[in-house]
C-alpha positions in Angstrom: 1.6 42.2 17.1 -1.4 41.8 18.7 -1.1 41.2 22.7 -3.8 40.6 25.2 -3.0 41.4 28.8 -4.0 39.7 32.1 -4.4 42.0 34.9 -3.8 45.1 32.6 -5.3 47.4 35.3 -2.0 46.9 37.6 0.2 50.2 37.4 2.8 48.1 35.9 0.8 46.0 33.5 -1.3 49.2 32.5 2.4 50.9 31.7 3.5 48.0 29.4 0.1 48.2 27.7 1.0 52.2 27.2 4.4 51.2 26.1 3.2 48.3 23.4 0.4 50.9 22.1 3.1 53.5 21.4 5.1 51.0 19.5 2.5 49.9 17.4 0.8 46.9 18.5 -2.4 46.2 18.9 -3.5 46.0 22.6 -6.3 44.4 24.5 -6.6 43.4 28.0 -8.7 42.2 30.9 -8.9 42.6 34.8 -11.3 42.0 37.7 -10.9 45.5 38.6 -11.3 47.8 35.8 -11.1 51.6 37.9 -9.1 55.0 37.5 -6.4 55.9 37.2 -4.9 53.1 34.8 -8.4 52.2 33.5 -8.8 56.0 32.2 -5.1 56.1 30.7 -5.9 52.9 28.7 -9.2 53.9 27.4 -7.4 57.3 26.2 -4.8 55.2 24.3 -7.6 53.3 22.5 -7.2 50.0 24.5 -10.1 47.6 24.7 -10.4 46.5 28.3 -12.6 43.7 29.4 -14.0 43.0 32.6 -13.0 39.7 34.1 -10.9 36.6 33.0 -13.3 34.4 31.0 -12.4 31.7 29.0 -13.9 33.0 25.8 -11.4 35.6 25.3 -9.1 33.0 24.3 -11.0 33.6 20.8 -9.4 36.8 20.2 -6.1 34.7 19.1 -3.7 37.2 20.2 0.1 36.6 19.1 0.8 37.0 22.8 -0.8 36.5 26.0 1.1 38.7 28.5 0.4 37.5 32.0 0.4 39.7 35.0 1.5 38.4 38.5 -2.1 38.7 39.9 -3.0 35.6 37.9 -2.4 32.1 39.5 -3.9 28.5 38.8 -6.0 29.0 42.2 -9.5 27.6 42.5 -12.4 28.8 44.0 -14.4 26.7 46.7 -16.4 25.0 44.1 -13.1 23.8 42.4 -13.6 26.0 39.3 -10.4 28.0 38.5 -10.4 31.6 39.8 -8.8 32.4 36.6 -10.4 30.6 33.8 -8.9 32.3 30.9 -5.3 31.1 32.0 -6.3 27.5 32.3 -7.7 28.0 28.7 -4.4 29.3 27.6 -2.6 26.3 29.2 -5.2 23.9 27.6 -4.8 25.2 24.3 -0.8 25.7 24.2 -1.5 29.3 23.4 1.9 31.6 23.6 2.2 33.8 26.6 4.8 35.4 28.3 5.2 37.3 31.6 5.3 41.1 31.6 8.7 41.7 32.7 9.9 38.9 29.9 8.0 41.0 27.2 9.4 44.4 28.5 12.9 43.0 28.5 12.5 41.6 25.0 10.6 44.0 23.4 11.5 47.6 24.9 14.6 47.2 27.0 17.1 45.6 24.7 19.2 48.2 23.2 18.2 50.8 25.5 20.4 52.2 28.7 18.2 51.3 31.6 18.4 53.3 34.7 16.6 50.9 37.8 15.0 52.3 40.7 15.1 49.8 43.4 14.5 49.8 47.2 12.0 48.9 49.9 10.2 52.9 49.7 10.5 55.4 47.6 10.7 53.7 44.2 7.8 55.5 42.3 8.8 58.9 43.5 12.4 58.6 42.7 11.6 56.9 39.6 9.4 59.9 38.5 12.0 62.3 39.9 14.8 60.8 37.8 12.5 60.7 34.5 11.9 64.4 35.0 15.3 65.2 35.6 16.5 63.6 32.5 13.5 65.4 30.8 14.4 68.7 31.7 18.2 68.0 30.6 16.7 67.5 27.2 17.6 63.5 27.3 14.1 62.5 26.5 13.9 59.3 28.6 11.5 56.6 28.1 10.1 55.1 31.6 7.6 52.6 33.5 6.5 54.0 36.6 4.4 52.3 39.4 1.8 55.3 39.1 1.0 58.2 36.8 3.3 61.4 37.6 1.7 64.7 37.3 4.0 66.4 35.3 4.1 63.7 32.6 0.4 62.8 32.9 1.1 59.3 31.8 2.8 56.1 33.7 5.1 54.9 30.7 6.6 56.2 27.4 9.2 54.7 25.1 11.5 57.9 25.0 13.8 58.7 22.2 17.7 59.2 21.4 18.5 62.5 22.4 21.5 64.5 23.7 24.1 63.0 22.2 23.7 59.6 23.9 24.5 56.3 22.3 21.3 54.2 23.1 18.1 55.7 24.1 17.5 56.1 28.1 15.1 54.0 29.8 14.2 54.7 33.8 12.0 51.9 35.3 10.7 51.1 39.0 12.7 48.2 39.7 10.0 46.1 41.6 11.4 43.4 43.8 7.9 41.4 43.8 7.2 38.2 41.9 7.3 38.0 38.0 4.4 35.7 37.3 3.2 32.1 39.1 5.4 30.4 36.4 8.3 32.5 37.3 9.0 33.7 40.8 12.0 35.4 40.4 12.0 39.6 41.3 10.7 41.4 38.4 13.9 43.4 38.4 16.0 40.3 37.4 14.9 40.8 33.7 15.6 44.5 33.5 19.6 44.3 33.3 20.0 47.9 34.3 23.2 49.4 33.2 22.6 52.1 35.8 21.2 51.2 39.0 19.9 53.3 42.1 18.7 51.6 45.4 17.0 53.8 47.7 17.1 51.5 51.0 17.0 48.1 52.0 14.6 46.4 54.5 13.1 43.1 54.7 9.6 43.1 53.0 7.1 40.9 51.1 7.1 37.9 53.6 4.8 36.3 51.9 7.1 35.2 49.1 11.0 35.8 51.0 12.1 34.3 53.4 
């Protein structure tokens, strides 16, 4: 499968790209801010990065466009689309999905998902939990909203180990919205068997009441 990721240099979408590449998919992507650490990680994995959201990328004809939540249907002051590629995808009727939906269907299905949620400390706790499970010989998969120094990569698939019935997968369960066409929190898609809730405060007043 060839997937083209819009917003690929975000920490979540960059991790998703790494997982897709490890799974054997062809991965390309675009963003308006192609910079380290995610750009370095993606280029090291052989993922082609395109600067900007030009409509000409429709010609790549991927099997699926994966849309990050940075993308919207907003227009600039002169009335032109802020994300021309998204408008081209919609006009052409090309297949698209959100990052969390793709992850749930292509990676998390069949795995024991451990989701780390909360207002503060998700990235640190997710990294620590993955490292503890790694030290226990359980070879977890993970997706972290950063690049942990002890792993050197933000995401990996992991493997079945330690007598587990299904592979473990640790994920940073972000409460922010999924995409402009799916305003549910990302973690709604993950369906974890184990949940870690660090803390809970009102946050993201731009999308929550």
